[in-house]
Each structure stands twice: as C-alpha cells, then as structure tokens.
C-alpha positions in Angstrom: 117.6 83.5 91.5 114.6 85.7 92.9 114.8 89.1 93.2 111.2 90.5 93.4 109.3 90.1 96.5 105.7 90.6 96.2 102.9 90.5 99.1 101.8 87.1 97.5 105.2 85.6 97.4 105.8 86.6 100.9 102.7 84.9 102.0 103.5 81.9 100.5 107.0 81.9 101.8 105.7 82.2 105.3 102.9 79.5 105.2 103.9 76.5 107.6 105.9 73.6 105.9 106.5 70.2 106.8 109.5 70.1 109.3 112.2 70.8 108.5 111.9 74.1 106.3 115.7 75.0 106.1 116.7 78.6 105.7 120.5 79.3 104.8 121.9 82.6 105.0 125.4 84.0 103.8 126.6 87.3 103.0 128.1 87.8 99.3 130.2 90.2 97.6 129.6 92.1 94.1 133.4 92.6 93.4 136.9 91.3 93.8 138.8 90.4 95.7 136.3 90.0 98.3 134.1 87.7 96.2 136.8 85.2 95.9 135.8 83.6 99.1 132.1 83.4 98.5 132.1 80.0 96.9 133.9 78.5 100.1 131.8 80.2 102.4 128.6 79.3 100.5 129.5 75.4 100.3 130.4 75.6 103.9 127.1 76.9 105.0 125.3 74.5 103.2 127.3 71.7 104.7 126.6 73.2 108.0 122.7 72.7 107.0 123.3 69.3 106.2 125.0 68.4 109.4 122.2 70.1 111.5 120.1 67.8 109.3 121.9 64.7 110.1 122.2 65.7 114.0 118.3 66.6 114.4 116.5 63.4 115.7 113.0 65.0 114.6 114.2 64.5 110.9 113.4 61.3 109.4 116.5 59.6 107.1 114.0 60.0 103.8 113.3 63.7 104.7 116.7 64.6 105.5 117.8 62.8 102.2 115.0 64.8 100.2 116.0 68.2 101.9 119.7 67.7 101.5 118.9 67.1 97.7 117.0 70.4 97.6 120.0 72.3 99.1 122.3 70.7 96.6 120.1 71.8 93.8 119.7 75.3 95.0 123.6 75.5 95.2 123.9 74.5 91.6 121.7 77.1 90.6 123.7 80.0 92.1 125.7 82.0 89.7 128.2 84.2 91.8 129.4 86.0 89.2 125.9 87.9 89.5 125.5 87.9 93.1 124.5 91.1 95.3 125.3 91.5 98.9 123.6 88.6 100.5 122.0 85.1 99.5 119.2 83.2 101.2 118.6 79.7 100.1 115.3 78.1 101.3 115.0 74.1 101.2 112.0 72.1 102.4 110.5 68.9 101.6 109.6 69.2 97.7 111.0 72.7 97.1 113.8 75.0 97.2 114.3 78.8 96.1 117.4 80.9 96.0 117.0 85.0 96.8 119.5 87.3 95.9 119.6 90.3 98.3 121.2 93.8 97.9 121.4 94.0 101.7 124.2 92.1 103.6 122.8 89.1 105.8 124.4 87.3 108.8 125.6 83.9 108.1 123.3 81.4 109.9 121.4 78.2 109.6 117.7 77.8 110.7 115.6 74.8 110.9 112.0 75.4 111.4 108.5 75.0 110.3 108.5 78.2 108.4 111.5 80.0 106.4 112.9 83.0 107.7 111.8 86.0 105.7 112.9 88.9 107.7 116.0 89.6 105.8 114.3 89.5 102.4 111.9 92.0 103.8 114.3 94.3 105.3 116.3 94.0 101.9 113.4 95.0 100.0 112.6 97.8 102.1 116.2 99.1 101.9 116.5 98.8 98.2 113.8 101.3 97.8 112.3 99.5 94.6 110.6 101.4 92.0 109.4 100.9 88.4 110.6 102.9 85.3 107.8 102.5 82.3 109.6 103.6 79.3 107.4 104.6 76.4 108.0 104.5 72.7 105.2 104.1 69.6 106.4 100.6 68.9 107.9 99.6 72.4 107.0 99.8 76.1 109.6 98.4 78.4 109.1 98.2 82.1 112.4 98.6 84.3 113.0 97.1 87.8 114.8 99.7 89.8 116.8 99.9 93.2 119.2 102.2 94.8 122.1 101.7 92.4 120.7 100.3 88.9 117.9 99.3 86.9 117.3 96.0 85.1 114.6 95.1 82.7 111.6 93.6 84.1 109.8 90.8 82.1 106.7 90.6 84.0 102.8 91.2 83.0 103.9 90.8 79.5 106.4 93.4 79.3 108.2 94.6 77.3 105.2 95.1 74.7 105.9 95.6 71.2 104.0 96.4 68.0 105.0 96.5 64.3 104.7 100.3 63.0 104.6 100.5 59.2 107.0 103.2 58.0 108.2 103.8 61.5 111.8 105.0 62.0 112.1 106.3 65.5 115.7 107.3 65.1 114.8 109.5 62.0 111.9 110.8 63.6 114.1 112.0 66.5 116.4 113.7 64.3 113.8 115.5 62.5 111.9 116.1 65.4 108.5 114.6 64.3 108.3 111.9 67.0 105.3 113.4 68.6 103.2 112.5 65.3 103.4 108.9 66.2 101.4 109.7 69.3 98.1 111.1 67.4 97.6 107.7 65.7 94.6 105.7 66.7 96.6 102.4 66.5 99.1 104.1 69.2 96.4 105.0 71.4 95.2 101.4 71.4 98.6 100.5 72.2 98.8 102.6 75.1 95.4 101.3 76.4 96.8 98.0 76.1 100.2 99.2 77.8 97.5 100.6 80.8 95.8 97.2 81.1 99.3 95.3 81.6 100.5 98.2 84.0 97.6 97.8 86.1 98.1 93.9 86.6 101.8 94.5 87.6 100.9 97.5 90.1 98.2 95.1 91.8 100.8 92.5 92.4 103.9 94.7 92.9 102.6 98.0 94.0 105.7 100.5 94.3 106.6 104.0 92.9 106.4 104.4 89.3 108.3 106.7 87.1 107.4 106.9 83.1 109.8 108.2 80.7 109.1 109.2 77.2 108.6 112.2 74.9 105.9 114.7 76.2 103.3 113.7 73.8 103.7 109.9 74.9 103.4 111.0 78.5 100.2 113.0 77.9 98.8 110.4 75.8 99.2 107.6 78.5 97.4 109.7 81.0 94.6 110.4 78.6 94.0 106.8 77.5 94.5 105.1 81.0 94.6 105.2 84.9 97.3 103.0 86.1 100.3 105.8 85.9 97.9 108.4 87.5 100.4 109.9 90.2 103.6 108.7 88.3 106.3 110.7 88.2 106.9 111.9 84.4 110.7 112.0 83.3 110.4 113.7 79.8 113.1 111.5 78.2 112.7 109.7 75.0 114.4 106.6 73.7 114.9 104.7 76.7 112.1 102.0 75.5 114.8 100.8 73.4 117.8 101.7 75.8 120.2 99.7 77.9 119.9 99.6 81.6 122.8 101.9 82.1 121.1 104.6 79.7 117.9 104.3 81.9 119.8 104.5 85.2 121.7 107.6 84.1 118.5 109.1 83.2 116.8 108.3 86.4 119.8 108.8 88.7 119.5 112.6 89.1 115.7 112.1 89.7 116.1 109.5 92.2 118.7 111.2 94.3 116.6 114.4 94.3 113.9 112.5 95.8 116.0 110.5 98.4 117.2 114.1 99.6 113.7 115.2 99.8 112.5 111.9 101.7 115.6 112.3 104.1 115.0 115.8 104.7 111.3 115.0 105.6 112.2 112.1 108.0 114.6 114.5 109.7 111.8 117.0 110.4 109.4 114.1 111.4 112.0 113.2 114.1 112.4 116.6 115.3 108.9 117.2 115.6 108.6 114.0 117.4 111.2 115.1 120.1 109.0 118.2 121.1 105.9 115.9 121.4 107.6 113.4 123.6 106.9 110.7 120.7 110.8 110.2 119.8 112.6 107.0 120.3 116.2 106.1 119.6 118.3 103.0 119.8 118.0 99.3 119.0 116.8 98.2 122.3 114.1 101.0 122.8 112.8 100.4 119.1 112.9 96.7 119.6 110.6 96.9 122.5 108.2 99.6 120.9 107.9 97.6 117.6 106.9 94.5 119.5 103.9 96.3 120.9 103.2 98.2 117.6 103.9 101.6 119.1 106.1 102.6 116.2 104.6 104.7 113.4 107.7 105.9 111.7 111.0 104.0 111.7 114.3 105.4 110.3 117.2 103.4 109.8 120.6 104.3 108.4 121.3 101.9 105.2 124.3 100.3 106.6 123.5 100.4 110.2 124.1 96.8 111.5 124.3 95.6 115.5 124.9 92.5 117.1 122.8 91.8 120.3 121.7 89.4 123.0 118.2 88.8 124.3 118.2 89.7 128.0 114.7 89.1 128.6 113.3 92.6 129.1 116.0 94.2 127.0 118.9 93.7 124.4 122.4 93.9 125.5 125.3 94.4 122.9 127.3 91.3 122.0 129.9 90.0 119.8 129.4 88.2 116.5 129.3 84.7 117.0 128.4 84.9 120.9 126.0 82.3 122.2 122.4 83.2 121.1 123.5 86.6 119.6 121.4 88.1 117.2 123.2 89.5 114.2 120.0 90.7 112.2 117.9 92.3 115.1 117.6 95.5 112.8 115.9 93.5 110.1 113.9 91.9 112.8 112.9 95.5 113.7 112.0 96.8 110.2 109.7 93.6 109.4 108.0 93.9 112.9 107.0 97.5 112.2 106.0 96.8 108.6 103.6 94.1 110.1 102.2 96.7 112.3 101.7 99.3 109.8 104.7 101.7 110.2 106.4 103.7 107.7 109.8 102.6 107.4 112.3 104.8 105.6 116.0 103.8 105.2 118.3 107.0 105.2 122.1 107.4 104.1 124.5 106.9 106.9 125.1 109.8 109.5 121.6 111.3 108.6 120.4 110.4 112.3 123.5 112.2 114.0 123.3 111.1 117.6 120.3 108.5 117.2 123.1 105.8 116.8 121.8 104.5 113.5 118.0 103.8 114.3 115.2 106.1 115.3 111.4 106.5 115.3 108.3 108.1 115.9 106.2 106.5 118.1 101.9 106.3 118.1 101.4 106.9 121.5 
C-alpha cells in the first residue's frame, strides 16, 4: 500500500486515463472492535464498483473485465491489519494502486477519466508529514513522520551504513567518547554522502526536517553539507539504531511544542484578518472563495467533516447518503486552496472557536 504522496506522484495520478479510471474509497479503522467490519465493507464497495462498470454502456466488455481484474488484484494486496483511517483504490486499464490514509474518507465509487485525488491531498496535509534524519558514525536512518508515529523510510538509499573498525557505539556512549568518531575524515565523507542522499529525497519530497544525533554529529553534518540547513536539531543520540517507537518518543515533545506554536500563529492571523475584513468562516463562504483563489490561509480543525449539497450558487447542509450529497467537501476545499497557493493548516478540534470548524484569511 502507498503512503507517501510526492508532487511527481500526484501529477501522475492526475493525468487523463482511458475511460474508466475507477476510484474506490472506504473508511477503515485502526482498532478493534470497529475494524471487524472493514473486510465486509471493503468487499461491498469493490462489488459496487464492478456493478457500476457492468451497468455503464460506455465501458466495453474487454475493458470492464480488465479493470475488474485490477480491482481484484488491489483487493488481494490490502492487509487490513495495518490500515489507518481510510483506503483508496485506483484501477484503470493496465494498472491499479492502493493508498492507505491517516484521515477518514467517505465511502464512494467514482468512474471518470482521471483518478479522484483530493482525499489523498487532504490526508497528506492533515498528517503534517515530516522527516527525521538520525545520525550515527556507522549508520544514518531516515524516518517518515506524521501526527502520531514514525516509520522507517527506505527511500533515496536510506538507511546508509558503513563498516567502522573497532567501533562500539554502546561502549562509546558509556564512556562518553562518541564525539571522537565524528572527527575522522572517513566519518566526514560518510556524512557528505548522507547530505547528497538527503538532497535527492528533499527534492522529490519537500517537508519539514528534524535531525537527531550527538551534538558533534549535528555540527559535522552542517559543516560538510547544505541539505539540512534550516532543519531543527534534536540532540539525542542512539536513534539511528533505534526503533520507531523510540524515535517517536524522542520527537513527540518537539512536535507537540511546534504544533502549539503553529496553532497560536494561526489564531493570531485569523484575529488580525477580522480587523482587516479579510476573514472568512464556514464551509459555504470558503468553498466560494477557494474556487476563485481568494484564500491566502486556510485553517481546518482536524476532525471537521460536513455533508452538503450544491444548490448552484451556494452549499446547503445535507444528510449522508442524500442524493447528490458531497461528503468530502472539506477535502475539496483543502485541495483547491493548495492548488491556488494558499497556506493550509490543520489545527486541534475546538481551536477555531465559533468559526464552525473551518476559517480562512482572504487575499482581497
């Protein structure tokens, strides 16, 4: 299953395909007892996709058979023991993909000539993705971080390792001699290679970067390279050989402090916008402003969802399952704002007060 959405990947997903490009979305659950229903629900929504293929006169028999085969292959690749909050299956002639999302999605099937990407974009933004680069003299590990966990990232050649003669990191930690390993020319070269690999990753997957390691390691990386300039230094050794849980526990207070600062900054920006008459709130007003590129800053509470129906010049509240209802309008607004260069921030539930879950600063 796919997790990391890069600009290049997004562009590839958005390119036109031979009809039908099928997008299948379903919410999933991380924990019992709720995840017991996921298997049945997933099979039902895939069956609905096949039913729509069967009923569509624009889909030839051969093409229907091929796309259905890719839906079955995608279904067989899903491990529900490791799902998050939503699943998206893309299937088209000659291809299929499965995406696991850390944000719920509405259950739906869409047949078009492009894949439906807005839920992926919103989930990626809501997840506040970041990188953690953990340094040691014999190993550099890259971690993929989100709102509540990190996982090891095996991209760009990471993890990088080298054999160090007579090197015992546990002994050096005990006797306090670890910094000496970072005075060797071979270690300098190793971190130069790290800088090159990191540059490649950041070029394709730009996001906030944290670097962990002994102070001497942090200093040496800045001295020999440039890719980590501007990164947040976290002076904590041992994480290059650590577990995801150990890395997360070391990073958690840093991430929580930064989230608090970001939320405070958003609140100040919204308050200033009120005084300048540049403030907007509510899904209807922001949907209209987003469509014409007026939104400069969009703030969304993390679990804010609302179902609406398009009445032409405005949105009206609707019930889930109503005819023509749109359950992912918030994700649509998020994607539209990002497309027009807005800064999109997800904030804790309740942080926007009377703004009803979504608010923004307008450009004019």
